[in-house]
N, C-alpha and C positions, 0 to 999 in steps of 0.2 A: 706217566711222564709225557711231556710234550716236546715239540721241536719248534724252534724259531727259524723260519726260512730266510733266504737272502734279502727279502724285502721287509723283514721285521715282523711278519705275521706269525702268530702262534698256530701251530698245526696240531690238532688232536681230534679224535673221533667225536668227542662230546662238545666241541666248540664249533658253532656255526659261523662261517665267514661271511660277514655282511660289512661291506665297505661303503661308507657314505661319502661320496666325492664332494658333496656340498660343504662339508665341514673341514676338508683338507685345504690348508692355506699355502703351505710351502714344505719343503723337505725339513725333517727334524735331524739336525746334526747330533744332538744330544737328547736322549730319552730322559725326560724329567718325571714321568709317571705313566701309569697304565690305567686306562678307564675300562672298567668291566660293567656292562649294563646287563642286569638280569631281570627278566620279567617273569613273574609267577602269577599268571592270571588265566582265566578260562579262554580268553581270546588271543593268547600268545601264539606266535607262529614260529 
């Protein structure tokens, strides 16, 4: 199970928190979707 904090971020031991400020445009009053980017490659960090 995971937790969603007061900022809307999912907290879980297997989820790496990486926030890209360059793609943040403005506050989201309504969440319309969740984007999950998974990389399965030898160079993934």
